[in-house]
N, C-alpha and C positions, 0 to 999 in steps of 0.2 A: 625350072625345076632344080632343086638343090641336089648335088651329087654327093653320095657317100660311097666309100669303098665297100666291096663285097665282104660279108662277114667272115669268109674264109681267108681273107688277106692276112699274112703274117710278115713279120720282119725276118728276112732270110738270113742275113749275116751281118757282122760288124767287122770292119777292117781297121786295125790299130797301128799307129806309128809307134815303134819301140826303139830304144837306144841300143839294146843288146839282145839279139835274137835268141841265143842259147839261154840266157837268163829268163826271157819271157816264156820260152818253151818249157823250161823247168817249172815255172809257176803254173801255166795253163795245162800242160800235159802231165808232168810228174805229180804235182800237188792236187790240181782240180780233176784230173783224169781224162781230159780230152785226148783224142787219138790224132797223131800226125797222119794226114792224108797224102800230102805231097809238099815238096820243097820247090820253090821257084828260084833256081840258082842258089846262092848262099845268103841272099838278103831277104827272103820271104818264105813263110811257112803257112800252110793252110791246114787247119785242125777242125775236128768235129766230134760229135757224139754219134755213135751208131753207124758210121760209114757214110754219112751225108757228105757231099763234095766239100763243103766247109761251112762251119758256123762262125768261125773266127779266122780272119786273116791277120797275120803279124808281119810287119815289114820294117826295114831300116832304110828304105830308099831315100828319105829326106831327114832321117832322125838318128842315124848311127852315132852313138856316143853323145847324143844331145841330152841336156838336162830336161827334167819334167816340165810340162807346160805350167805356167802360173795358175794357181788355184783360182784367183780372181780375174779370169779371162773367159771369153766366149769359147765354147767347145763342148765336147762330150762330157756330161755329168757322170754317167756310169753306164756300163754294159750290164744288162740284167740277164741272168742265166736261170731259166725256169726248170726246176726239177719236177718229175712226175708225181712224187709222193712226199709226204712229210718225213717218212723214214729215209728217203734218199737225201733230203736236206740234212737230216740228223747225221747221216754217214759223212756228208761233206763237212759238217761242223766238227765232227770227231777227228777227221783227217787234219783240219786246220789246228785243232787243239793239240793233237799229237806232234805236229810240226812246229808248234809254238808260233804260228802265224797270227799276227794281230788283227783283230777286227776294229773297224772304225765306228761301228754301230750295229744295233739289232732292233727289230721292230715287228710288232703285230699290227698289220694294217687293216684288219677285219677281213678283207678279201684274200689276204696272203700273209705269210710270215717270211721275214727276210733277215739275212745276214749281210752286212756291208763291210767291205775291205778295199784296199788299194793293191793293184798289181805292182811289180817292182818299178814300173815307170810312173807310178802314182796315178794311173788311170783308175777311176772308180769302178768297182765290181759289186753287183748285187747278186747274191745267191738266194733264191726264193722258191716257194711252192704256192700254188693257188688252192685255196679251199674250194670245195665244190660250189658251183654257182648258187645252188639253192640255200647255201649257208651264208652267202654274202649279206652283210647288214644293209638294210634298206632305209632310206629317208622316209619320214612319215608321208610326204607328198609324192613319193616315187623317186626313183634314182638310187644309185649306190651310195652308201654312207661309209666312205673310207676315212680312216683315222690313223694316228700313230700312237701306239701304246707300247709299253715295255714287253719284250718277248722273254718268256720263261725258258732260259737255256737248259736248265736241269730237266724240265718237262720235255723239251725237244730231245734230249739224250735218252729219255726213257723209251723213246721209239725203238731203241736198239736192244732193249732187254727182251729176253724170251717171253712169250705170252704167259701171264700168270705171275710174273715177278713184280 
């Protein structure tokens, strides 16, 4: 019998090697809004949303002052951070805009809308929200029809306007 994971299974956290811990914490905590949960000495930090023990670990154990990993090499493509609502994603986008932080891409994937950027160590980061499952596009024969189309960033920012504006 083929084994599949239980549907409640989730990715618990990601642990990133960074060159400069204060710089990484400024990005993940000050800009994106994660909370510092605990430090592990002076070389590692554990951060989260909502007080979870950690969603992201950051460390310099093997990477202090190191250059970014080459783009054309095996490794992590990006860390995806799932926001609960489209409005929450709009808030994140507005914070990036206000900080002048560059995006590397944006996309409407049918099932989700996403913003792509790199952290200071050039680790890929995806900020996204999932549409409700009942709105996910379906293939004619069954299955999910994911795609990559342009994301209307002005429409995303309209999430921040008061109702009726």
